[in-house]
C-alpha positions as CSV (number, residue, x, y, z in Angstrom):
1,I,39.8,-10.7,-3.2
2,G,41.7,-14.1,-3.9
3,Q,45.0,-14.9,-5.5
4,G,46.4,-12.3,-7.8
5,A,43.6,-9.6,-7.1
6,E,46.3,-7.2,-6.3
7,N,47.1,-7.2,-10.1
8,N,43.6,-5.8,-11.0
9,P,43.6,-2.2,-11.9
10,Q,41.3,0.1,-10.0
11,S,39.4,1.0,-13.2
12,L,38.1,-2.8,-13.2
13,Y,36.7,-2.2,-9.6
14,D,35.2,1.0,-10.4
15,Y,33.3,-0.6,-13.3
16,I,32.1,-3.5,-11.6
17,S,31.1,-1.5,-8.3
18,P,30.4,2.1,-9.5
19,T,29.3,4.9,-7.1
20,I,25.6,5.4,-7.6
21,S,23.6,8.5,-6.3
22,A,20.3,9.9,-7.2
23,R,18.3,12.8,-5.9
24,A,14.6,12.9,-6.4
25,K,11.8,15.4,-5.8
26,S,8.2,14.8,-6.3
27,E,5.4,17.4,-6.2
28,L,1.7,17.2,-6.2
29,D,-0.5,20.2,-6.9
30,M,-4.2,19.8,-6.4
31,F,-7.4,21.9,-6.6
32,D,-10.7,20.5,-5.3
33,F,-14.0,22.5,-5.3
34,K,-17.5,21.2,-4.3
35,V,-20.8,22.9,-3.8
36,S,-24.2,21.3,-2.8
37,R,-27.6,22.7,-2.2
38,S,-31.4,21.5,-1.6
39,L,-33.6,22.2,-4.8
40,A,-36.9,21.1,-3.6
41,D,-38.8,19.3,-0.9
42,L,-40.0,15.6,-1.8
43,A,-42.1,13.3,0.2
44,G,-39.2,11.6,1.8
45,G,-37.0,14.8,2.4
46,P,-35.2,17.5,0.4
47,L,-33.9,17.0,-3.3
48,G,-30.2,17.8,-3.1
49,L,-27.8,18.5,-5.8
50,A,-24.0,18.4,-5.6
51,L,-21.4,19.8,-8.2
52,G,-17.8,19.6,-8.0
53,T,-14.4,19.6,-10.1
54,E,-10.9,18.5,-9.2
55,W,-7.4,19.1,-10.9
56,R,-4.1,17.3,-10.0
57,K,-0.7,17.6,-11.4
58,T,2.2,15.3,-10.4
59,S,5.8,15.8,-11.2
60,N,8.9,14.0,-10.5
61,S,12.4,15.8,-11.0
62,L,14.4,12.5,-11.2
63,T,12.9,11.5,-14.6
64,P,11.3,14.9,-15.6
65,Q,7.7,14.3,-16.6
66,T,4.4,15.7,-15.6
67,Y,1.0,14.1,-15.4
68,T,-2.3,16.0,-15.1
69,D,-5.7,14.8,-14.2
70,Q,-9.0,16.7,-14.2
71,G,-12.3,15.6,-13.0
72,D,-15.9,17.1,-12.8
73,I,-18.6,15.8,-10.8
74,I,-22.3,16.1,-10.6
75,G,-24.5,14.2,-8.0
76,L,-28.3,14.3,-7.3
77,S,-29.9,12.7,-3.9
78,A,-33.6,12.3,-4.3
79,P,-35.7,10.9,-1.2
80,V,-38.7,10.7,-3.7
81,L,-40.7,8.7,-0.9
82,E,-40.3,8.6,3.0
83,Q,-39.2,5.1,2.4
84,L,-37.2,5.4,-0.8
85,E,-34.3,7.2,-1.6
86,L,-32.5,7.4,-4.9
87,N,-29.1,9.0,-5.7
88,A,-27.0,9.4,-8.9
89,A,-23.7,11.0,-9.9
90,V,-21.8,11.4,-13.0
91,R,-18.0,12.1,-13.2
92,Y,-15.8,13.4,-16.1
93,D,-12.3,12.7,-16.2
94,K,-9.6,13.9,-18.5
95,Y,-5.9,13.1,-18.2
96,E,-2.8,14.6,-20.1
97,S,-2.1,12.8,-23.2
98,G,-5.3,10.7,-23.1
99,D,-8.8,10.8,-23.9
100,G,-11.6,11.8,-21.5
101,A,-14.2,9.5,-19.9
102,V,-17.7,10.0,-18.6
103,K,-18.6,7.5,-15.5
104,P,-21.8,7.3,-13.8
105,K,-23.0,6.0,-10.3
106,V,-26.6,5.3,-9.1
107,G,-28.0,3.7,-6.0
108,F,-31.1,3.3,-4.1
109,K,-32.1,2.6,-0.3
110,W,-35.6,1.3,0.4
111,T,-36.6,1.1,4.1
112,P,-40.2,-0.5,4.2
113,A,-39.8,-0.6,8.1
114,E,-37.8,1.2,10.7
115,W,-35.6,-2.2,11.4
116,I,-35.0,-3.1,7.7
117,A,-33.6,-1.4,4.6
118,L,-32.6,-2.6,1.1
119,R,-29.8,-0.9,-0.7
120,G,-28.0,-1.2,-3.9
121,T,-25.4,0.5,-6.1
122,Y,-24.0,0.5,-9.7
123,A,-20.9,2.4,-10.6
124,E,-18.3,2.7,-13.3
125,G,-14.7,3.6,-12.6
126,F,-11.8,5.1,-14.6
127,R,-8.0,5.2,-13.8
128,A,-5.5,6.7,-16.0
129,P,-2.0,5.4,-16.0
130,N,0.3,7.0,-13.8
131,P,3.9,8.3,-14.5
132,A,5.6,5.2,-13.2
133,E,3.4,3.0,-15.5
134,N,3.7,4.8,-18.7
135,G,6.4,7.4,-18.1
136,V,10.2,7.1,-18.0
137,G,11.9,4.8,-15.3
138,G,10.5,1.6,-14.0
139,L,10.1,-0.6,-10.9
140,A,12.6,-2.9,-9.3
141,A,11.1,-5.4,-6.5
142,F,11.7,-8.8,-5.3
143,S,9.4,-11.8,-5.5
144,R,9.5,-15.5,-5.9
145,A,9.0,-17.6,-9.1
146,N,9.3,-21.2,-10.6
147,D,12.2,-22.0,-12.8
148,P,11.1,-24.3,-15.6
149,V,14.6,-24.8,-16.7
150,R,16.2,-26.1,-13.6
151,C,13.0,-27.9,-12.5
152,P,10.7,-28.7,-15.2
153,D,7.3,-30.2,-14.2
154,G,8.4,-30.2,-10.7
155,V,11.4,-32.5,-11.2
156,P,15.0,-31.7,-10.9
157,A,16.6,-31.4,-14.4
158,P,20.2,-33.3,-14.7
159,G,22.5,-31.6,-12.5
160,A,20.1,-29.7,-10.4
161,T,18.6,-30.5,-7.0
162,Q,15.3,-30.4,-5.2
163,A,16.4,-27.1,-3.8
164,D,16.0,-25.8,-7.4
165,C,12.2,-26.7,-7.2
166,G,9.4,-24.6,-5.7
167,L,9.5,-20.8,-5.5
168,Q,12.9,-19.1,-6.0
169,P,13.8,-15.7,-5.0
170,V,14.1,-13.4,-7.9
171,A,14.3,-9.8,-8.8
172,I,11.4,-8.4,-11.0
173,I,12.4,-5.6,-13.4
174,T,9.3,-3.8,-14.7
175,K,9.6,-1.3,-17.4
176,P,7.0,1.5,-18.1
177,N,4.9,1.2,-21.2
178,P,3.9,4.4,-23.1
179,D,1.1,2.6,-25.0
180,L,-1.0,1.7,-21.8
181,K,-4.8,2.4,-22.0
182,P,-6.6,3.6,-19.0
183,E,-8.3,1.1,-16.7
184,E,-12.0,1.0,-16.6
185,S,-14.4,-0.7,-14.1
186,K,-17.9,-1.7,-13.3
187,S,-19.2,-2.4,-9.7
188,Y,-22.3,-3.7,-8.3
189,S,-23.5,-4.2,-4.9
190,L,-26.9,-5.3,-3.1
191,G,-27.4,-5.5,0.5
192,I,-29.7,-5.5,3.4
193,V,-29.5,-3.6,6.7
194,L,-31.1,-4.8,9.8
195,Q,-31.5,-3.0,13.0
196,P,-33.8,-5.3,15.3
197,T,-32.9,-3.1,18.4
198,R,-31.7,0.4,19.0
199,T,-28.2,-1.2,20.0
200,T,-27.9,-3.9,17.4
201,S,-27.2,-3.6,13.7
202,I,-26.5,-6.3,11.1
203,T,-25.6,-5.5,7.5
204,V,-25.0,-8.1,4.5
205,D,-23.9,-6.8,1.2
206,A,-23.1,-8.9,-2.0
207,W,-20.6,-7.4,-4.5
208,R,-19.0,-7.7,-7.8
209,I,-16.2,-5.6,-9.3
210,K,-15.2,-6.1,-12.9
211,R,-12.0,-4.2,-14.3
212,S,-11.0,-4.1,-18.1
213,D,-7.7,-3.2,-19.5
214,E,-6.3,-3.6,-16.0
215,I,-2.9,-2.0,-15.6
216,A,-0.5,-4.7,-14.1
217,Q,3.1,-5.9,-14.3
218,G,3.4,-8.4,-17.0
219,D,3.1,-12.1,-16.0
220,T,6.3,-13.4,-14.3
221,D,5.9,-16.9,-15.7
222,A,5.3,-15.8,-19.3
223,A,8.4,-13.6,-19.1
224,I,10.6,-16.6,-17.7
225,A,9.2,-18.8,-20.4
226,A,10.0,-16.4,-23.2
227,G,13.6,-16.2,-22.0
228,N,13.4,-12.5,-20.6
229,V,15.7,-13.4,-17.6
230,L,19.1,-12.7,-16.3
231,R,20.7,-16.0,-15.1
232,D,23.6,-16.8,-12.7
233,S,26.9,-18.6,-13.9
234,N,26.0,-21.9,-12.0
235,L,25.1,-23.7,-15.2
236,L,23.9,-27.3,-15.2
237,N,26.6,-29.6,-16.5
238,G,28.0,-26.7,-18.6
239,V,24.8,-26.2,-20.5
240,P,24.3,-22.5,-21.3
241,D,21.4,-20.5,-20.1
242,T,20.7,-23.1,-17.1
243,G,21.9,-20.9,-14.4
244,S,19.7,-19.9,-11.6
245,I,17.3,-16.9,-12.2
246,L,18.6,-13.6,-10.9
247,A,16.2,-11.2,-12.5
248,V,13.1,-11.2,-14.7
249,N,12.5,-8.6,-17.1
250,T,8.9,-7.5,-17.9
251,S,6.8,-4.4,-18.3
252,Y,3.4,-2.9,-17.5
253,V,0.6,-4.2,-19.6
254,N,-3.2,-4.0,-20.0
255,A,-4.4,-7.4,-18.8
256,S,-7.6,-8.4,-20.5
257,Q,-9.7,-8.2,-17.3
258,S,-10.2,-9.3,-13.7
259,T,-13.4,-10.1,-11.8
260,V,-13.8,-10.3,-8.2
261,E,-17.0,-11.0,-6.3
262,G,-18.0,-12.0,-2.8
263,I,-20.1,-11.2,0.3
264,D,-19.4,-8.9,3.4
265,V,-21.2,-9.3,6.8
266,D,-20.8,-6.9,9.5
267,V,-22.5,-7.2,13.0
268,R,-22.4,-4.6,15.9
269,Q,-23.8,-4.7,19.4
270,D,-23.6,-1.9,21.9
271,I,-23.9,-2.8,25.5
272,P,-24.3,0.0,28.1
273,L,-22.7,-0.9,31.5
274,G,-24.1,2.2,33.6
275,N,-21.3,3.4,35.7
276,A,-18.9,0.8,34.4
277,G,-18.9,2.6,30.9
278,D,-20.1,1.1,27.6
279,L,-19.1,-2.0,25.7
280,R,-19.1,-2.4,21.9
281,L,-18.8,-5.8,20.2
282,D,-18.4,-5.9,16.5
283,A,-17.6,-8.8,13.8
284,Q,-16.8,-8.8,10.3
285,W,-16.8,-11.6,7.8
286,S,-15.5,-11.3,4.2
287,H,-16.0,-14.0,1.7
288,T,-14.3,-13.9,-1.8
289,R,-16.1,-16.4,-4.2
290,K,-14.3,-15.4,-7.1
291,F,-10.9,-13.8,-8.1
292,E,-10.4,-14.2,-11.9
293,R,-7.7,-12.5,-14.0
294,T,-7.6,-13.1,-17.7
295,D,-4.3,-12.7,-19.5
296,G,-3.9,-13.7,-23.3
297,G,-7.3,-15.3,-23.6
298,V,-6.5,-17.6,-20.5
299,T,-8.4,-17.1,-17.3
300,H,-6.8,-17.9,-14.0
301,E,-8.7,-18.4,-10.7
302,Y,-6.9,-17.3,-7.6
303,A,-9.5,-17.4,-4.8
304,G,-8.4,-19.8,-2.2
305,T,-4.9,-20.1,-3.4
306,H,-1.5,-18.6,-2.5
307,G,-1.5,-16.6,-5.8
308,N,-1.5,-14.2,-7.5
309,C,2.1,-13.6,-6.8
310,D,2.3,-10.6,-9.5
311,V,-0.3,-8.8,-7.5
312,T,-0.3,-10.1,-3.8
313,N,3.6,-10.6,-3.5
314,C,2.8,-14.4,-2.7
315,I,0.7,-13.3,0.4
316,G,-2.2,-15.3,-1.0
317,T,-5.8,-14.8,-1.7
318,P,-7.7,-16.5,1.1
319,K,-11.4,-17.0,0.6
320,D,-12.3,-16.1,4.2
321,R,-11.4,-13.4,6.4
322,A,-12.9,-12.4,9.8
323,N,-12.3,-9.9,12.5
324,F,-14.0,-9.8,16.0
325,G,-13.4,-6.7,18.2
326,A,-14.4,-5.7,21.5
327,T,-14.1,-2.0,22.9
328,W,-14.7,-0.9,26.4
329,S,-14.8,2.9,27.1
330,R,-15.4,4.9,30.2
331,D,-14.8,8.7,30.5
332,A,-11.4,9.2,29.1
333,W,-10.4,5.7,28.9
334,S,-10.9,2.9,26.4
335,L,-9.5,-0.5,25.7
336,S,-9.9,-2.5,22.4
337,G,-9.1,-6.1,21.5
338,I,-9.3,-7.4,17.9
339,V,-9.1,-11.0,16.8
340,N,-8.1,-11.4,13.1
341,Y,-8.7,-14.7,11.2
342,I,-7.4,-15.7,7.7
343,G,-8.7,-18.9,6.4
344,R,-6.6,-21.6,4.9
345,M,-5.3,-21.6,1.3
346,D,-4.2,-24.2,-1.3
347,N,-0.4,-23.6,-1.6
348,K,-0.7,-23.2,-5.5
349,D,-0.1,-20.3,-7.7
350,E,-3.6,-20.7,-9.0
351,R,-6.6,-23.1,-8.9
352,G,-5.5,-26.3,-10.4
353,G,-2.0,-24.9,-10.8
354,D,1.5,-25.8,-9.6
355,Y,2.6,-26.1,-5.8
356,L,4.7,-23.3,-4.7
357,S,7.0,-25.0,-2.2
358,F,8.1,-28.5,-1.1
359,Y,9.4,-30.4,1.8
360,A,13.3,-31.6,1.8
361,D,12.1,-34.9,0.4
362,G,10.4,-33.4,-2.4
363,T,6.9,-33.7,-1.1
364,P,4.7,-30.6,-2.0
365,V,3.3,-28.5,0.8
366,E,-0.3,-28.9,-0.1
367,K,-2.1,-26.4,2.3
368,I,-1.4,-23.3,4.1
369,S,-3.3,-23.6,7.6
370,S,-5.6,-20.8,8.7
371,F,-4.1,-18.5,11.3
372,T,-5.2,-16.0,13.9
373,T,-3.6,-12.9,15.4
374,F,-4.8,-10.6,18.2
375,D,-4.4,-6.9,18.5
376,L,-4.7,-5.0,21.8
377,S,-4.7,-1.3,22.3
378,G,-5.7,1.3,24.8
379,R,-6.5,5.0,24.8
380,W,-6.5,7.8,27.2
381,N,-7.8,11.3,26.2
382,V,-5.8,13.9,28.0
383,T,-8.4,16.5,27.6
């Protein structure tokens, strides 16, 4: 294309625009075995025991590699009293080319009266790196990021414009990391269950999840600051390495840790309508009080902001989400409507961080308003 293009040899076009093809085949082999039985009768019911084992193997013929994971489970449920139930489980995991791990889970449910119960759990988790994270290959995706060269501290550099500020579209190239360690987690929950009537139930649960050695894509901003980028040829006043960012090169890493905690509320009400059918009303509210991630000794808080873009692809981390649904059913027919609410967010990459977008005059867009959607569906059972 352009003057003199006819003089270019075909080999040049073949070089800059090669024919690329790939054939991929993935396979998953899995074996899962579980057995359970009652051991004895206790005051609150039978003492139950459960045993299980699981074996999985994943293979990919594009970049030949295999991954094997084996887990064994032992579980025990003990209604020691009519009002108190205790349960416990232990899982052993072993994955190929890695160490094994033993992770417990314990819980209780205390029902002092028919209309109220208290419950709680403590669990530990384990996740091994998958072939995409520590094998051969990588991940290519698109996201958005700030460019500190063309727009340092939110101010256009000489030769740049306001359009160079705020989030810019970039390709993220994430390489696998053979030195990854498995993720480990600890979770806690404590809740109350209320059933004041036969048709009404209310549950409130507080929870906390802490993950260590979290496997995640390397921080995009850190990669840009370190110069691990591919830039365009539109230089600022001819200064090298000032073109727009086309791609950011990073890899999977074990982030120090992340901590998420919040509270969930669920309310359900059944309303019999006689010959007109039945109506069920339900409402859920989830509040995220904390969403912290620690990288390199620095802790970032994302709850109530538009971050973390490396995890959410800039969808955001609202503090509040709610759903309200109504379902009417009669014989073979049912009709459901659900209102979905997402709370407003600060338009920043993290709490106390930088604004992510700007108006044409350079004024930052400070808030993302809450928004509501409505889903409507119907169902008819043929038989």
